[in-house]
N, C-alpha and C positions, 0 to 999 in steps of 0.2 A: 805804953798800956794803956793812958789816962784820955790818950787823942783817939782811941779805936770806938768808933761808934756802929750802930747797927741799923740800917734802917727798912722797916718789914713793908711790904707790901701785899695786900690782900688783893686777892684775884678778882675783880667787879670792874664791870663800868662797860665790858664787852669793847668790840672792835669802834673804834671814833676816826673817820677822816675829815673831822670839821673843826679842829682846832689845833693852833699854832704849837711846837715842841713845848716851849715853857708851860704856857695854861698846863697842854695833856699832863706834864712832868709833874707840875706844880699840885695841881687838882683831881688828877685821875689817873695817880701812879700805878693803880692796878687794871689799866684797861690795855687797849692794845692796838698798835699801828698796823699789824699782819695777823689774821687769825683765819685760817683757814682750817676746815673739817674738826674745830672745835665746836663746842655750843657752850650756852649757859648750864651750868650742871645745876640739879635741883638741890645737892648737898652745899654748892658753894663754889666757886672757881669756874675752870673750863676745862670740859670732858671732852677727849678726842670721841667724835659720835663712832655709832655702832656702825656695822657693814649691813648689806642687804642680799638677802639669798633668792635663787629662782624655784622659790617654794611652786609654782603652780607652770613651772616649763614653758615651751613655745606655744601660744595660743594658735589653734588649726587656722590656715589662711597660706594664702599667697607669700612665696617664698622670700624674703626678705624685706616684705611687706611692713611698718610698724604694725604697734599696737591701735586703733582708733579712740579707743573706749575702755574704761576701768570704773568698777563702782562696788563698792561694800555697802551691804544692805542686810541686815539681820530680819529675819522672817521669810525670808525665800531661799530655797534650795539651800547651797550652803552658804548663803552671802555675799560669794564673792562671783564676780558677773566682768566680760571682756567685750571687745567687739576688734574684729580684724577684717579687711578684705580679703574674701573666700578664693582659695586657688583657681575654684569651677564652680558654677550656680550661682545660688545668692543667698545661699546660709550664712551670715557674718556673726551673728550672735552667740555668745557661749556662757554656759554656767559652770563653775567645779563643782563638780559632784563628791570629792572629798580625796580622790586620788587621780583625776584625770579630767579632760574636757568634755562637757555633753552639749550637743548642737542642735539644738531645734530647728524643725522645718520652719523657714520663716517665709508667710504668705504674702500674696500682692509683689511680690516680682520686685524686691528692692535690691537696687544698684549701689556699688560702693564705690564708683568710676566718680573720681571729683569730690570726693567725702576725705575731707583732712581731719576733722574731729566729730566722733560721736558722743553726745552727752546725755547723761543720765538725771533722773530726778524719780522721786517716790514720794507716795502716799498711802491711805489706809481706810478710805471712807467704808468699804466694806471687804474689808480683807488686803493685805500688803500687796502691793503692784510697784513695778517699773515703766515709767513711760521713756522712749528714746528719741532726741531729733540729732538730724544730722546738716540740713539747710539741702539736702538734693532729694532726700524720701520724702513722705508723709510719717509724721509723727506714730510713733509703736508702740502698743503696751506689752507688757507679760507679767501674767498671774501666777507664775510658778509653772506652768501648764502649757500656757495657748500663748502666741505671739498674735498679736494683729495689729491692723494697720489702721489709724484713725483718718478713715475718706470721706466722711461728711464734704457736701457739697458746699457749706461755708464755712469749712474750717481752712485751716491756710494748707498748701500741697508741701509747702518745703521748709518747715520752722527749722530755727535753730537751738532756740531755747523754749525751757518749759518750765513750769512751777504750778503748785496748787496754791491757792489762796481766796480764804471764802468761801469754801464748800465749792469750788470753781477750778476745772483746768484752764491754764493760761498758758500759747503760745505764741513766740515773735519772733522775727528774724529770719523770715520768710524772703530771701533776695526778689521775689516780683513786689513785694508792698514791706520794705524793713522796716518802717515807720509806722505800722500797724501792731495792736496788742490785742490777741483774739482771747477771748472767755468763752467755756462751755457753759450748758446748763446748768444746775447746781446737783451736785453728787452724781454727774453722768460725764464723763469723760469724752466721749465721743458724740453727743449732741449738740451741732453749733446753731441748730435753728435758733432766730430772735423770739420767735412766739413761742418759744420752751424756756426763756429767762439767759440764753447765751447774747453774744455781742461783741463788737468789735471799736475800739479807739484809736484812733490818730495820734498819736503823741506829739508830731512835729518833729522826731527827728529818727534816722536812725538806731535802732535798738540793738545794742551790743551784749547785753543780759538781762535778766528778771531773776529778781530774789526775794523773797515774802520774809519779813522779820516782824516779830512782835505782831501788830495789829496793822503791817502795811506793807506794801510791795513797792519795791522800791525798781526802778526802771533808768538802768543805765544807758547813755550816750559817749559818743567819745567826749563831747564838747557842755553837756547838760544831763543833768540828773532829775527826772520827776518821780513822785509816790503817789499811789492809789491806796485811797482807802474807802472804806463802806464793805458791804455783806452781800449786794444783789447789782442787778442790772439797773434797779431805780435807786439806789443810791451810791454807785459807784461815781467818786469827783477824783480830779488829776488834778494837783499841784507841783507847783515848782519846788525842787530842793535847791538847785542851785544852777545857773544861764553861764556860768563862766569855769565850770571844770566838770571835768569826765572822768572816764575810766577808760583806761589804754587796752586792757585783756580783757576778755572776758571772762576767760577761766582763773582770773586773778580772785575772782569777788568769793570770799568763805567768810563762814559766821566765825567768830573768833573771839572769847572770852567776853561773850553778852556783847557784842557788838558784831556789825558788817564791816570788813575789810576789803578794800580793793586798791588796785594799782593805780595811782595818778599821776597826771606828770610832774607832779613832786615828790612821788614817792608813796608808800603804804600810807593809807589817809582811813579812820575810822568813818563811817556815816555819821556818827552821832555827830561827831564833831562838823562836818559838815553840814549837817542842818543848820548850825548856830553861826552861818558864817554871814559875817556882818554885825554880829550881835559882841563875841568873844572874838581873842585870839584865836587863829588856824590852828589846829592842830593836827601836826604830820607825824606819825609815830617813827618814821624812821631819820629824823634830822641829824641824828649821830652819822650816819654815810650817806648824807646827799649825794655826795661827791660821786657815790658810786651809780646812782640811778642817773645821773648825767652821762657817765660811761657805757650805761645799758643804752642809754638814748644812740649813743653815737655806733655803738657796737653788735649791738643785736635788735632781731623783731620782735618787740614786747607782744606783737600778738600772740606769739608764740608760749608766751609763759605758762606754767603750770602753778598753781600755790595750793599748799595742801597743810592741813590744820592736824599737828598731833597735840591732842587736849590734856592728854595726862601730863604733857611737859608744859602745858600755858606756852606753846610754838607753834609757828608757822614757818613753812619752809618756801622758797619759790626758787623754781629750777627752769632750765631752759632745755630743748631736744639735742643739746650736743654735749657728751662728758667732760669736754677741755671747757665749757662756758662757766664761768665763776658764778655760783647764782647767789643766797640769801637766806642765810636763817635770821628769825627774828624770835626772843623769848621773852616774856614778862617773868621779870624776876623782883624778891624784895632785896634791896641795897641800901648801902647810906649807913649813916647815924640813925635816921630816921625809919629806917626797913620800910621806905615807901616802893609801892611795883613801878618799874620803871621797863622801859625794854631796854634789851641788851641787844646786840648780834655778831654775827660771825659769819664767811660767805663759803660757799660749798664748791666744789670741784671733782670730777670724777665720776657723776651719775648721766645718765642719759635717760631723761623723762620726755615721754612723747606724750605720754597721761597719766593721770593718777586719780585715787581717793582716797579717803581715810573713814574709818569707822568704825563701831564696837559690834563686834559679835557674841553676843552673851555679855559676861563681861570683862571682855578682852580685847583692845585697839588692835586693829589692822590697820597700816602704810602700807597703800601698794601702789605699783607703778611698772607701765608698760614702756615700754623701749622700741625703738627706731627698727629694729631687730624681730621683732614680733614676742619677745620673751613677757612675760608676766612676775615681778619680784615683789617678795616682802621686805620693807625697810624694818629697820630696829631689829635686826635679825641678824646676826652673826658678829666675824670680828674682820670681815674682809667686802669688797664688792666684787661679789660674785666671782671669788678665787684672785682679785688683785688687790694687792696690798693697799691700804688708805693712808694715801701721802697727806699730812698734816701738819703746820704749822702756826705757832702762837711767840709774837715778839712783841716786849714792853716796849714803851716809849723808851727814848734817852733818858735817864732819871740824875737827876743834878743834885738830890740831895739838898733843897733850898736855894742853891747859890750857884750858880752855871758859872759863875769867874773861877771859882777857888777848883785848885787842883785837890785831886783825892787819890789815895794809893788804895786799890782794893783788895782784899785779902781773902775773900771766900764769898761764897754764894749759898745759900738754902732752901732746896726745893719742899713744900709740904704738899704731898701727894694722897691720893684715894686710888687703890691698885683693884683690878679686875683682875689679877694674874700676872706672869711675870713679863715685864715690860722693859726696853730699853729705851730711852730718849735722848738724842744726839740734843748737845746746849753747844750754842756759839754766844761769845761774849764780844762786844763791840762799844769801843770807847768814842766819844769826841762826834757824834753823830756822821760816824764812819768814816771821817776824814783820814788819808793817806798817811799824811803826818804822822799818825799814832800807831804804833804796833799793838794791836789785838794777841790774847794767849790763845794756845791751839783748842780747838773744840772736845769736849770732854762728856762724856756719857754718863747717866744717870739711870742706876738699874733699879726695879723693884723687885728682884729675887730675893727670895726668903721671907717677903713680905705675905699675909693672907689675902687670900681675893674675898668679896662679900659673897655670902651666899645668894645665890640665884642669878649672880650679874657675870658670873662665868664658868664654864662648864668646866666639871670636875674630871681632872687628868692626873697624869702623874707631875706636871706642870702648875697644878693650884695647889694652894696652902689652905686651910680653915682654922687653923692653929696659932697663928703668929699676929703680927700687927698690922691691920687694913690700911692703915694709914700712915706708911712710911716716911720718915724727914732724911733726905739726904745733901750732905752737906760736901762740898767740893772748895778744896783750896785753890787760888787764883792768882796769876800776879799781873800786875800793870797800875798804871796811872792814868788820869784824865780828868777831865772836867765834868762829863756825864758817862753813864754806863747802861748799854741795852743787852738785855738777856732775850737769845730766839730759841725755843724750842721746837726741836724737827724730827716727826718719825717718817718713814717710808717701809715700813719690814709690816709684815702679817702678823699679827700679835693682837691680844686682849685690848680694851680700852682702857683710860686712865683717867684722873682727872688732876690738874695742878692746880691747887685750893691757894696756896698764898707760897712769896716769896721773902727772902730776907738776904740783904746785900751786907757786909762786916765792911767797913772803911774806917780809914782815917784823913785827918785833915793836912792837905799839903799847903801849898802856897799860891799865894795870887799872882799869876802871870798876865 
């Protein structure tokens, strides 16, 4: 009995693909070598993500056509907007009225032929408004009752991107002159006459996105980034941020945790760090999963990426428009002995995101996405993917308990969990880095049956309890021996979410072979 030891493993560090097995086991034992549809949890550990539900049904439009654009904006109508190619006519823009879609009349005969994405931005100079751009039609505005196109002779005829900055409306990405950045007269998004204070700037490269952040308008290209400062045509100045790095995807640029994030060739990068290129060490927040971006470059069209921010979780999610592609979760979490904020990562699968948006309506956050079949869904809702079970995997590194060459006899594993209802998780044990020369024990099941559910985290029904321990601890006796051990947690059934907060392995030292 004196030889029996316990190896505790707090679940922190997230998915890591950039470490050798010995370093990962020794320095990051609570990290993961495989993590799919788990997220770094606010209460610590790894939580199986929530589902999504078709709260908004099918957006009106042509059969089997995708949702081309989606937007969350508090202040107009009920705050949920979507665009889709119409079955007939040209009314492609819709807003949710609380129970169904309302389709306003779109003037100017816009067409959706050739449109692959409709992008939104918003402003409130004289009341809340939206602007839509698609690279085929003139930019169009919506004030809650009227749809209008911006058809001024000096405005671009088919911009892809829009942003307000310094009381001007900026438009860019017109295929006819993709290097030009247009801006309107002050406080008038329809007036583009130079004499009224409007103008155009040739930035010297094809613009793939523009985003205002603090007192700067950032202008993204595939290989360069510039910034515009000033307040009017009289003092607007354009300067370089970097001439050696760019953005790979227009819809990867998001505001996150007080910074701008964008997808660069080497992963997700904050604009603040990019501004300091040449002065201090480069900062790419996704270094722990760098190899995943190499795979994305080989297997996916990075121009189709959609990145959404979930603010209440300090989390971003990167999606591709096919449900069998592996996306990415990145979340800021306090971890380690110093409790310093650091990014932790996981992967996503099973969600078809053609476009998406997130934002607050009143004090509630909405995360929505449109799929390739025309439906608009709400994420962070329900316990399944629109009726389909959520497949999830969390695998630990191969843990060698400080010495990879000493054999251990393993006696038990203990899982510390948080329960959101009754769940069952299959657990597999693997010894010695999966070699075929070692016999692994039979898989077993961890169940939270009898544990309490957190109020507000689970639906109250016959399966959920509010009078027991919401943090069950489950110990299972195991057999076998090896130099190292890995645990794999798998779910593939329709059930509430759960969190794996920590693990413990009971073992005894054997001999050196």
